[in-house]
N, CA, C and O of each residue as an XYZ file, in Angstrom:
872
protein
N      62.502     85.061    115.233
C      63.782     84.546    116.047
C      64.975     84.058    115.964
O      65.104     83.345    114.970
N      66.344     84.199    116.912
C      67.217     83.371    116.193
C      67.181     82.516    116.093
O      66.312     82.228    116.916
N      67.511     81.530    115.608
C      67.990     79.842    115.559
C      69.286     79.843    116.708
O      70.281     80.543    116.897
N      68.691     78.684    117.328
C      69.802     77.993    118.407
C      70.397     77.081    117.536
O      69.717     76.274    116.902
N      72.039     77.165    117.424
C      72.430     75.928    116.506
C      72.217     74.544    117.117
O      72.256     74.433    118.342
N      72.034     73.671    116.475
C      72.420     72.321    116.465
C      73.130     72.369    117.419
O      73.791     73.294    117.891
N      72.897     70.609    117.928
C      74.225     69.855    118.533
C      75.159     70.091    117.949
O      75.948     70.944    118.356
N      75.349     69.424    116.843
C      75.807     69.356    116.240
C      76.903     70.318    115.271
O      78.006     70.012    114.819
N      76.111     71.605    115.159
C      77.138     73.129    114.780
C      77.428     74.134    115.719
O      77.571     75.316    115.407
N      77.574     73.427    117.546
C      78.008     74.140    118.530
C      79.431     74.637    118.437
O      80.406     73.893    118.545
N      79.503     76.181    118.192
C      80.788     76.778    118.029
C      81.507     76.854    119.471
O      80.736     77.096    120.400
N      82.906     76.678    119.806
C      83.293     76.737    121.033
C      84.114     78.301    120.569
O      84.803     78.708    119.633
N      83.517     78.865    121.930
C      83.872     80.184    121.549
C      85.116     80.635    122.582
O      85.190     79.830    123.510
N      86.138     81.736    122.671
C      87.187     81.903    123.602
C      86.474     83.438    123.294
O      85.806     83.789    122.321
N      86.857     84.152    124.426
C      86.605     85.556    124.983
C      87.427     86.041    125.519
O      87.602     85.701    126.689
N      88.528     87.303    124.773
C      89.329     87.790    125.450
C      89.135     89.479    125.295
O      88.875     90.236    124.359
N      89.419     89.635    126.782
C      89.107     91.358    127.158
C      89.369     92.034    128.265
O      88.898     91.574    129.306
N      90.038     93.069    128.318
C      90.742     92.976    129.916
C      90.020     93.209    131.162
O      90.464     93.209    132.310
N      88.313     93.495    130.561
C      87.668     93.443    131.610
C      86.634     92.412    132.259
O      85.464     92.674    131.980
N      86.723     91.909    132.623
C      86.421     90.602    133.562
C      84.782     90.949    133.507
O      84.047     90.329    132.739
N      84.356     91.843    134.263
C      83.035     91.880    134.248
C      81.994     92.482    132.931
O      80.854     92.901    133.132
N      82.845     92.403    131.190
C      82.396     92.805    130.348
C      82.364     91.313    130.307
O      81.303     90.799    130.661
N      83.629     90.290    129.827
C      83.723     89.332    129.390
C      82.365     88.545    130.071
O      81.563     87.922    129.375
N      82.272     88.658    131.276
C      80.949     87.857    132.278
C      79.352     88.048    131.290
O      78.332     87.364    131.199
N      79.713     89.054    130.810
C      78.165     89.537    130.294
C      78.173     89.175    128.801
O      77.050     88.981    128.335
N      78.935     89.080    128.180
C      79.276     88.398    127.154
C      79.224     86.990    126.981
O      78.862     86.336    126.003
N      79.731     86.558    128.324
C      79.523     84.794    128.448
C      78.103     84.404    128.251
O      77.643     83.502    127.552
N      77.538     85.219    128.965
C      76.043     85.249    129.149
C      74.894     84.921    128.221
O      73.938     84.154    128.112
N      75.514     85.923    127.611
C      74.311     85.936    125.631
C      74.789     85.205    124.922
O      74.060     84.590    124.145
N      76.073     85.011    124.919
C      76.698     83.685    123.784
C      76.365     82.394    124.646
O      75.971     81.315    124.204
N      76.537     82.632    125.578
C      75.489     80.589    126.186
C      74.281     80.555    125.669
O      73.897     79.765    124.807
N      73.549     81.560    126.272
C      72.420     81.742    126.109
C      71.516     81.392    124.717
O      70.365     80.967    124.616
N      72.653     81.795    123.550
C      72.584     81.969    122.646
C      72.270     80.233    121.678
O      71.518     79.931    120.752
N      73.366     79.392    122.566
C      73.412     78.061    122.095
C      75.236     77.886    121.928
O      75.766     76.780    122.027
N      75.921     78.984    121.704
C      77.248     78.617    121.560
C      77.765     78.095    123.254
O      77.025     77.939    124.225
N      79.208     77.915    123.184
C      79.927     76.883    123.919
C      81.294     78.267    124.419
O      82.361     78.498    123.850
N      80.750     78.878    125.532
C      82.186     79.489    125.621
C      82.873     78.493    126.680
O      82.362     78.052    127.710
N      84.046     78.272    126.216
C      85.330     77.294    126.671
C      86.365     77.897    127.415
O      86.988     77.150    128.170
N      86.672     79.042    127.369
C      87.598     80.354    127.998
C      87.369     81.788    127.849
O      86.633     82.466    127.133
N      88.182     82.019    128.699
C      88.404     83.172    128.445
C      89.638     83.867    128.704
O      90.575     83.070    128.652
N      90.102     85.358    129.031
C      91.739     85.616    129.382
C      91.743     87.130    129.023
O      91.048     87.758    128.225
N      92.784     87.538    129.896
C      92.247     89.052    129.767
C      93.599     89.536    128.954
O      94.282     90.514    129.259
N      93.826     88.669    127.896
C      94.614     89.365    127.465
C      95.449     88.237    126.323
O      95.917     87.204    126.801
N      95.587     88.499    124.898
C      96.601     87.466    124.071
C      96.882     86.272    124.776
O      96.413     85.135    124.738
N      98.192     87.098    125.739
C      99.366     85.926    125.840
C      99.270     85.362    126.667
O     100.115     84.492    126.878
N      98.062     85.584    127.678
C      96.994     84.299    128.519
C      96.377     83.774    127.649
O      96.546     82.597    127.965
N      95.671     83.752    126.618
C      94.941     83.957    126.137
C      95.308     82.223    125.279
O      94.630     81.220    125.057
N      96.814     82.655    125.001
C      97.203     81.459    123.874
C      98.131     80.557    124.427
O      98.657     79.797    123.615
N      98.525     80.434    125.827
C      98.185     79.751    126.775
C      97.833     78.537    127.542
O      98.359     77.502    127.953
N      96.321     79.354    127.541
C      95.448     78.828    128.213
C      95.233     77.420    127.655
O      95.255     77.396    126.424
N      95.035     76.261    128.242
C      94.636     74.856    128.206
C      93.176     75.001    127.257
O      92.232     75.716    127.592
N      93.222     74.097    125.913
C      92.114     74.150    125.016
C      91.315     75.690    124.512
O      90.156     76.103    124.485
N      92.647     76.216    124.156
C      92.738     77.415    123.629
C      92.617     76.798    121.990
O      91.731     77.291    121.291
N      93.352     75.915    121.497
C      93.634     75.622    120.157
C      92.271     74.739    119.750
O      92.287     74.162    118.662
N      91.359     74.652    120.415
C      89.970     73.623    120.821
C      88.584     75.200    120.015
O      87.378     74.966    119.938
N      89.181     76.546    119.574
C      87.935     77.220    119.922
C      87.904     77.229    118.210
O      88.756     76.995    117.353
N      86.441     77.630    118.176
C      86.181     77.980    116.997
C      86.380     79.423    116.472
O      86.813     79.810    115.386
N      85.897     80.176    117.661
C      85.674     81.911    117.435
C      86.402     81.995    118.350
O      86.222     81.200    119.273
N      87.533     83.016    118.450
C      88.009     84.157    119.381
C      87.280     85.093    119.201
O      87.154     85.532    118.058
N      86.435     85.796    120.526
C      86.153     87.288    120.269
C      87.558     87.950    120.881
O      88.405     87.310    121.505
N      87.616     89.299    120.580
C      89.105     89.847    121.411
C      89.229     91.302    120.846
O      89.399     91.672    119.684
N      89.099     92.009    121.985
C      89.209     93.262    122.123
C      90.809     93.436    122.537
O      91.344     93.130    123.602
N      91.498     94.126    121.153
C      93.100     94.302    121.068
C      93.429     95.143    122.296
O      94.614     94.985    122.589
N      92.587     96.259    123.391
C      92.599     97.257    123.841
C      93.803     98.105    123.166
O      94.122     98.181    121.979
N      94.409     98.766    124.401
C      95.347     99.991    123.425
C      95.914     99.727    122.424
O      95.909    100.559    121.517
N      96.497     98.646    122.286
C      98.172     97.942    121.423
C      96.987     97.449    119.965
O      96.795     96.273    119.656
N      96.253     98.782    119.170
C      95.366     98.216    118.163
C      96.645     98.604    117.247
O      96.435     98.238    116.090
N      97.902     99.230    117.404
C      98.277     99.626    116.243
C      99.424     98.088    115.777
O     100.211     98.055    114.831
N      99.123     96.841    116.913
C      99.580     95.378    116.766
C      98.412     94.511    115.822
O      98.776     93.558    115.134
N      97.057     94.926    115.869
C      96.097     94.211    115.771
C      96.246     93.336    114.393
O      95.399     92.457    114.238
N      97.321     93.507    113.303
C      97.640     91.867    112.525
C      98.049     91.525    112.916
O      97.666     90.360    112.804
N      99.213     91.566    113.854
C     100.087     90.510    114.200
C      99.320     89.515    115.165
O      99.382     88.286    115.150
N      98.558     90.357    116.035
C      97.887     90.035    117.052
C      96.763     88.877    116.712
O      96.495     87.863    117.357
N      96.313     89.267    115.736
C      95.404     88.450    114.950
C      95.822     86.779    114.538
O      95.213     85.746    114.819
N      97.789     87.079    113.348
C      98.300     86.002    113.520
C      98.830     85.149    114.330
O      99.329     84.072    114.004
N      98.698     85.818    115.953
C      98.986     84.657    116.606
C      97.947     84.043    116.897
O      98.028     82.822    117.034
N      96.794     84.649    117.057
C      95.757     83.741    117.929
C      95.374     82.708    116.489
O      94.734     81.667    116.641
N      95.668     82.983    115.658
C      95.519     82.091    114.309
C      96.283     81.089    114.666
O      95.791     80.172    115.323
N      97.429     81.080    114.353
C      98.743     80.017    114.799
C      98.026     79.324    116.178
O      97.660     78.149    116.149
N      97.907     79.943    117.063
C      97.745     79.174    118.700
C      96.360     78.254    118.014
O      96.217     77.109    118.443
N      95.637     78.630    117.250
C      93.867     78.061    117.654
C      93.529     77.988    115.814
O      92.488     78.463    115.362
N      94.648     77.285    114.865
C      94.576     77.329    113.225
C      93.006     77.249    113.335
O      92.678     78.348    112.887
N      91.617     76.460    113.737
C      90.643     76.910    112.973
C      89.733     77.429    112.858
O      88.705     77.350    112.185
N      90.375     78.342    113.984
C      89.346     79.972    114.680
C      89.091     80.573    113.802
O      89.696     80.511    112.731
N      88.102     81.323    114.052
C      88.075     82.612    113.361
C      88.233     83.661    114.102
O      87.935     83.455    115.278
N      88.582     84.689    113.867
C      88.846     86.130    115.146
C      87.661     87.291    114.815
O      87.587     87.793    113.693
N      86.636     87.705    116.038
C      86.222     88.768    116.083
C      86.759     89.946    116.648
O      87.102     89.974    117.830
N      86.862     90.946    115.878
C      87.727     92.133    116.523
C      86.347     92.905    117.798
O      85.326     93.204    117.178
N      86.274     93.153    119.052
C      85.241     93.908    119.737
C      85.983     94.754    120.389
O      86.546     94.440    121.438
N      86.074     95.974    119.827
C      86.794     97.456    120.525
C      85.746     98.271    121.450
O      84.534     98.358    121.248
N      86.355     98.749    122.325
C      85.618     99.960    122.995
C      85.606    101.143    122.020
O      84.592    101.818    121.844
N      86.507    101.321    121.533
C      86.757    102.348    120.821
C      86.910    102.374    119.495
O      87.959    101.801    119.203
N      86.164    102.903    118.269
C      86.451    102.779    116.492
C      87.889    102.712    116.380
O      88.625    103.423    117.063
N      88.295    101.894    115.556
C      89.763    101.310    115.321
C      89.891    102.458    113.956
O      88.907    102.659    113.244
N      91.395    103.256    113.671
C      91.142    104.236    112.534
C      90.944    103.017    110.926
O      91.288    101.838    111.008
N      90.433    103.538    109.792
C      90.282    102.651    108.888
C      91.614    101.689    108.609
O      91.519    100.468    108.476
N      92.765    102.360    108.545
C      93.928    101.677    108.366
C      94.227    100.665    109.201
O      94.711     99.718    108.581
N      94.123    100.467    110.480
C      93.675     99.454    111.390
C      93.188     97.946    110.921
O      93.630     96.799    110.852
N      91.858     98.778    110.614
C      90.848     97.841    109.898
C      91.205     97.355    109.017
O      90.650     96.256    109.013
N      92.009     97.466    107.924
C      92.711     97.141    106.570
C      93.259     96.218    107.008
O      93.066     95.105    106.519
N      94.312     96.458    108.319
C      95.341     95.709    108.367
C      94.827     94.367    108.810
O      95.260     93.217    108.730
N      93.477     95.069    109.432
C      92.553     93.089    110.103
C      92.034     92.355    109.213
O      92.193     91.141    109.089
N      91.315     93.150    108.477
C      91.114     92.180    106.923
C      92.108     91.686    106.491
O      91.960     90.466    106.567
N      93.790     92.117    105.749
C      94.301     91.309    105.459
C      94.809     89.952    106.228
O      95.297     88.966    105.675
N      94.543     90.160    107.862
C      94.817     89.387    108.431
C      93.529     88.275    108.581
O      93.545     87.323    109.360
N      92.772     88.506    107.954
C      91.917     87.736    107.787
C      90.867     87.696    109.189
O      90.257     86.699    109.575
N      90.844     88.994    109.791
C      89.391     88.664    110.673
C      87.982     88.555    110.443
O      87.497     89.060    109.431
N      87.361     88.020    111.177
C      86.230     87.517    110.427
C      84.862     88.969    110.312
O      84.074     89.310    109.430
N      85.179     89.484    111.743
C      84.017     90.758    111.665
C      84.994     91.425    113.068
O      85.795     91.044    113.921
N      84.154     92.896    112.516
C      84.883     93.778    113.494
C      83.671     94.769    113.871
O      82.925     95.372    113.100
N      83.690     94.765    115.308
C      82.483     95.545    115.379
C      82.899     96.095    116.686
O      83.762     95.526    117.355
N      82.164     97.467    117.178
C      82.448     98.083    118.547
C      81.569     98.022    119.574
O      80.356     98.061    119.367
N      82.171     97.905    120.968
C      81.327     97.471    122.018
C      79.880     98.123    122.179
O      79.325     97.659    123.175
N      79.248     98.882    121.628
C      78.048     99.638    121.544
C      77.127     99.160    120.573
O      76.106     99.722    120.177
N      77.808     97.565    120.078
C      76.634     96.631    118.897
C      76.034     96.500    120.196
O      76.179     96.856    121.365
N      75.231     95.767    119.379
C      73.558     94.727    119.799
C      74.657     93.857    119.921
O      75.722     93.742    119.314
N      73.787     92.907    121.457
C      73.614     91.620    121.131
C      73.567     90.465    120.416
O      74.110     89.383    120.640
N      72.611     90.938    119.224
C      72.113     90.245    118.042
C      73.432     90.488    117.131
O      73.956     89.693    116.351
N      73.835     91.869    117.468
C      75.213     92.198    115.886
C      75.588     90.980    116.193
O      75.366     89.904    115.637
N      76.650     91.482    117.886
C      77.709     90.145    118.133
C      77.211     88.821    118.108
O      77.992     87.877    117.993
N      76.349     88.705    118.175
C      75.492     86.915    117.672
C      75.678     86.528    116.333
O      75.829     85.342    116.039
N      75.680     87.790    115.162
C      75.857     87.540    113.782
C      76.979     87.865    113.455
O      77.056     87.933    112.229
N      77.755     88.066    113.878
C      79.210     88.204    113.931
C      80.204     86.739    114.039
O      81.250     86.453    113.456
N      79.370     85.961    115.066
C      80.133     85.039    115.189
C      79.154     83.552    114.628
O      79.303     82.336    114.753
N      78.352     84.252    114.116
C      77.438     83.176    113.480
C      77.598     83.030    111.617
O      77.165     82.223    110.794
N      78.408     84.214    111.543
C      79.297     84.643    109.998
C      80.490     83.974    110.097
O      81.024     83.817    108.999
N      81.395     83.301    111.497
C      82.551     82.591    111.057
C      82.253     81.305    110.609
O      81.027     81.200    110.629
N      82.930     79.956    110.092
C      84.583     81.018    109.517
C      84.627     82.143    108.433
O      83.701     82.462    107.687
N      85.826     82.661    108.485
C      86.085     83.668    107.165
C      85.679     83.086    105.890
O      86.039     82.005    105.423
N      84.800     84.032    105.339
C      84.052     83.196    103.818
C      84.741     84.415    103.067
O      84.220     84.275    101.961
N      85.749     85.750    102.925
C      86.287     86.495    102.350
C      85.148     87.813    102.212
O      85.094     88.665    101.325
N      84.312     87.652    103.372
C      83.794     88.722    104.110
C      83.864     89.380    105.097
O      83.582     88.542    105.953
N      84.074     90.470    105.710
C      84.184     90.854    107.093
C      83.344     91.598    107.336
O      83.001     92.161    106.297
N      82.633     92.026    108.428
C      81.571     92.948    108.782
C      82.335     93.854    109.438
O      83.222     93.616    110.257
N      81.866     95.144    108.955
C      82.686     96.349    109.620
C      81.627     97.436    109.273
O      81.547     98.188    108.301
N      80.721     97.259    110.537
C      79.543     98.405    110.598
C      80.346    100.294    110.090
O      81.532    100.591    110.234
N      79.506    101.005    109.657
C      80.215    101.778    108.938
C      80.542    102.771    109.924
O      81.357    103.677    109.752
N      79.689    102.506    111.243
C      79.920    103.688    112.497
C      81.480    103.480    112.940
O      82.143    104.411    113.396
N      82.022    102.087    112.748
C      83.446    101.463    113.396
C      84.276    102.156    112.716
O      85.399    101.838    113.106
N      84.367    103.250    111.578
C      85.185    103.353    110.724
C      85.521    104.773    110.807
O      84.916    105.517    110.036
N      86.679    105.455    111.883
C      86.749    106.429    112.279
C      86.761    107.508    111.145
O      85.986    108.462    111.212
N      87.757    107.344    109.960
C      88.161    108.177    109.562
C      87.133    108.713    108.593
O      87.186    109.835    108.091
N      85.980    107.609    108.326
C      84.915    108.005    107.299
C      83.624    108.832    107.893
O      83.246    109.942    107.518
N      82.982    107.914    109.029
C      81.845    108.348    109.618
C      81.961    109.143    110.612
O      80.919    109.198    111.265
N      82.671    109.690    110.946
C      82.999    110.763    111.687
C      83.498    112.420    111.158
O      83.728    113.552    111.584
N      83.467    111.775    110.191
C      84.023    113.735    109.451
C      82.987    113.635    108.455
O      83.071    113.189    107.311
N      81.769    114.228    109.207
C      80.969    114.955    108.410
C      80.752    115.972    107.857
O      79.660    116.275    107.375
N      81.989    116.816    107.838
C      81.535    117.925    106.608
C      81.897    117.381    105.468
O      80.989    117.442    104.638
N      83.187    116.699    104.960
C      83.573    116.357    103.839
C      82.500    115.512    103.424
O      82.540    115.471    102.194
N      81.463    114.745    103.908
C      80.466    113.998    103.460
C      79.355    114.795    103.089
O      78.733    114.571    102.051
N      78.988    115.962    104.086
C      78.324    116.747    103.287
C      78.599    117.448    101.802
O      77.762    117.793    100.967
N      79.819    117.530    101.758
C      80.553    118.285    100.506
C      80.378    117.509     99.246
O      80.296    117.883     98.076
N      80.339    116.202     99.855
C      80.282    114.913     98.546
C      78.595    114.788     98.466
O      78.267    114.209     97.430
N      77.697    115.102     99.122
C      76.151    115.028     99.051
C      76.401    116.321     98.116
O      76.089    116.122     96.942
N      76.808    117.367     98.353
C      76.203    118.787     97.700
C      76.600    118.617     96.169
O      76.274    119.340     95.228
N      77.500    117.308     96.166
C      78.403    116.899     94.612
C      77.172    115.924     93.954
O      77.187    115.561     92.778
N      76.280    115.625     94.765
C      75.178    114.435     93.876
C      75.842    113.475     94.135
O      75.911    112.752     93.141
N      76.780    112.791     95.599
C      76.880    111.287     95.838
C      76.279    111.029     97.059
O      76.231    111.823     97.999
N      75.732    109.686     97.028
C      75.325    109.175     98.368
C      76.106    109.047     99.416
O      77.091    109.778     99.312
N      76.090    108.608    100.099
C      77.147    108.272    101.760
C      77.868    106.820    101.172
O      79.038    106.556    100.895
N      76.785    106.126    101.124
C      77.946    104.971    100.425
C      79.263    104.795     99.395
O      80.347    104.213     99.431
N      78.385    105.799     98.287
C      79.258    106.304     97.252
C      80.356    107.016     97.159
O      81.206    106.963     96.271
N      80.310    107.932     98.439
C      81.457    108.975     99.119
C      82.384    107.563     99.865
O      83.544    107.281     99.562
N      81.794    107.044    100.571
C      82.593    105.929    101.654
C      83.399    105.411    100.599
O      84.626    105.453    100.694
N      82.722    104.834     99.413
C      83.894    104.173     98.895
C      84.784    105.032     97.814
O      85.669    104.405     97.232
N      84.625    106.336     97.525
C      85.406    107.014     96.499
C      86.660    107.589     97.443
O      87.783    107.752     96.965
N      86.339    107.879     98.845
C      87.081    107.719     99.896
C      88.437    106.419    100.200
O      89.659    106.368    100.343
N      87.405    105.638    100.177
C      88.702    104.524    100.285
C      89.653    104.505     98.952
O      90.863    104.690     98.820
N      88.788    104.256     98.176
C      89.546    103.917     96.608
C      90.268    105.197     96.568
O      90.960    105.214     95.550
N      90.423    106.533     97.417
C      91.319    107.681     96.744
C      92.522    107.387     97.691
O      93.610    107.765     97.257
N      92.512    106.765     98.935
C      92.964    106.430    100.123
C      94.289    105.032     99.589
O      95.183    104.574    100.302
N      94.013    104.720     98.366
C      94.721    104.041     98.008
C      94.218    102.286     97.902
O      94.998    101.433     97.478
N      93.114    102.033     98.261
C      92.365    100.613     98.442
C      92.062    100.275     97.268
O      91.807    101.030     96.329
N      92.081     98.909     97.278
C      91.647     98.373     95.995
C      90.405     97.800     95.989
O      89.995     97.627     97.137
N      89.569     97.402     95.046
C      87.989     97.577     94.918
C      87.523     96.413     95.587
O      86.326     96.313     95.858
N      88.512     95.328     95.948
C      88.555     93.985     96.420
C      88.652     94.219     97.756
O      87.744     93.657     98.368
N      89.678     95.056     98.694
C      89.632     95.549     99.894
C      88.644     96.474    100.447
O      88.422     96.562    101.655
N      87.901     97.341     99.310
C      87.298     98.002     99.784
C      85.467     97.362    100.055
O      84.538     97.830    100.712
N      85.615     95.869     99.022
C      84.510     95.265     99.198
C      84.529     94.849    101.027
O      83.863     95.227    101.991
N      85.321     94.180    100.891
C      85.903     93.567    102.481
C      85.719     94.009    103.368
O      85.127     93.441    104.286
N      86.178     95.231    103.416
C      86.023     96.816    104.864
C      84.687     97.047    105.122
O      84.261     97.300    106.248
N      83.699     96.937    103.675
C      82.598     97.488    103.771
C      81.271     96.476    103.732
O      80.078     96.781    103.734
N      81.914     95.141    103.694
C      81.425     94.293    103.561
C      79.781     94.175    102.661
O      78.588     94.121    102.959
N      80.729     94.178    101.293
C      79.796     93.812    100.382
C      80.411     93.686     98.915
O      81.460     94.252     98.609
N      79.607     92.830     97.955
C      80.102     92.510     96.993
C      81.048     93.162     96.053
O      80.664     94.325     95.927
N      82.246     92.922     95.242
C      83.017     93.467     94.487
C      82.353     94.641     93.412
O      82.550     95.817     93.110
N      81.454     93.535     93.053
C      81.138     94.033     91.659
C      80.125     95.319     92.046
O      79.941     96.282     91.302
N      79.259     95.059     93.892
C      78.726     96.485     94.397
C      79.740     97.273     94.200
O      79.438     98.188     93.433
N      81.034     97.315     94.641
C      81.798     98.614     94.329
C      81.884     98.852     93.215
O      81.942    100.075     93.083
N      81.937     98.245     92.101
C      82.017     98.527     90.826
C      81.211     99.728     90.334
O      81.412    100.810     89.781
N      80.061     98.900     90.875
C      78.511     99.610     90.386
C      78.692    101.188     91.193
O      78.615    102.266     90.602
N      78.873    101.065     92.235
C      79.004    102.396     92.640
C      80.045    103.334     92.138
O      79.800    104.507     91.856
N      80.852    102.949     92.067
C      82.153    103.584     91.460
C      81.482    104.274     89.494
O      81.435    105.472     89.216
N      81.212    103.512     88.827
C      80.099    104.139     87.661
C      79.613    105.298     87.921
O      79.962    106.408     87.519
N      78.434    104.846     88.915
C      77.415    105.887     89.748
C      78.637    107.152     89.956
O      78.439    108.185     89.316
N      79.415    107.105     90.506
C      80.262    108.141     91.232
C      80.864    108.810     89.626
O      80.580    110.007     89.594
N      81.540    108.397     88.431
C      82.453    108.728     87.381
C      81.247    109.101     86.864
O      81.506    110.212     86.401
N      79.925    108.853     86.614
C      78.657    109.461     85.930
C      78.169    110.972     86.693
O      78.006    111.953     85.968
N      77.969    111.074     88.061
C      77.254    112.044     88.693
C      79.102    113.195     88.835
O      78.968    114.362     88.467
N      80.487    112.800     89.302
C      81.454    113.757     89.349
C      81.531    114.146     87.693
O      81.797    115.339     87.550
N      81.394    113.565     86.676
C      81.688    113.757     84.763
C      82.954    113.356     84.872
O      83.826    114.149     84.516
N      83.358    111.956     85.420
C      84.652    111.928     85.267
C      85.061    110.632     84.436
O      84.115    109.899     84.149
N      85.784    110.406     84.190
C      86.191    109.104     82.734
C      87.428    107.813     83.295
O      87.589    106.710     82.773
N      87.994    108.245     84.204
C      88.976    107.184     84.725
C      89.914    107.639     86.311
O      90.402    108.728     86.610
N      89.906    106.648     86.908
C      90.180    106.243     88.590
C      90.954    107.746     88.793
O      90.617    108.422     89.766
N      91.851    108.190     87.991
C      93.188    109.116     87.979
C      91.917    110.433     88.155
O      92.151    111.107     89.158
N      91.012    110.766     87.599
C      90.281    111.629     87.569
C      89.381    111.934     88.664
O      89.137    113.105     88.957
N      88.782    110.782     89.396
C      87.846    110.343     90.181
C      88.757    110.649     91.121
O      88.217    111.521     91.801
N      90.059    110.385     91.640
C      90.795    110.664     92.512
C      90.734    111.922     92.848
O      90.274    112.480     93.844
N      91.432    112.445     91.577
C      91.595    114.214     91.627
C      90.285    114.899     92.638
O      90.319    115.692     93.579
N      88.885    114.008     91.782
C      87.802    114.427     92.607
C      87.717    114.569     93.909
O      87.613    115.591     94.587
N      87.770    113.461     94.205
C      88.071    112.869     95.784
C      88.988    113.872     96.291
O      88.384    114.364     97.245
N      90.143    114.465     96.181
C      90.918    115.396     96.627
C      90.315    117.026     96.692
O      90.685    117.930     97.442
N      89.197    117.050     95.570
C      88.804    118.273     95.323
C      87.687    118.557     96.590
O      87.556    119.638     97.163
N      86.973    117.396     96.857
C      86.067    117.679     97.566
C      86.512    117.114     98.874
O      85.762    117.335     99.826
N      87.486    116.497     99.069
C      88.415    116.635    100.866
C      88.197    115.431    100.991
O      87.834    115.505    102.165
N      88.081    113.969    100.670
C      87.563    113.229    100.872
C      88.773    112.073    101.359
O      88.513    111.018    101.939
N      89.669    112.383    101.107
C      91.077    111.529    101.587
C      92.271    112.783    102.649
O      93.344    112.381    103.098
């Protein structure tokens, strides 16, 4: 059973979503879990001008179709509520590069709206930002929805996780960034890369990236 927050650690949650019905549904189960929804808005501009927004500990935010500006939007939210963590909750999966931008802007979590209430509450509980970002694999459009190239990697003996890591490395992301995007430790990324090198018979990052190109992973 999920632990209800004690009175001393109840977090103030602010909801930003264009759909009032969704905000209402979200408020019901967030309140029921023992958190305090202190406000809601239909967009960023309304949120940052709402009285009490600066008291938010967690902001649950759907950037809507303006996902290209997600990095600057997160920065604006954090400026208006300096102590708040930002949980992205989107209707459609974001492109991998947008997730990377969100990670760099220090979003605390990224979920899509098909996430269960338990997953959303877990994202709220994980805040404040601690160096890891909750990003479910199905939320990464460029990786999880391209099954043919994952099948090719599997034929080469790579596991799904190894394929994901190799694809991100080949796209230019650092070990640290990959760890944050997949919500794993950096030493775990290195462990998987060692296995990738062994399975592909390569000895360097350059050779691994060349193999990724051959497999169509980038």
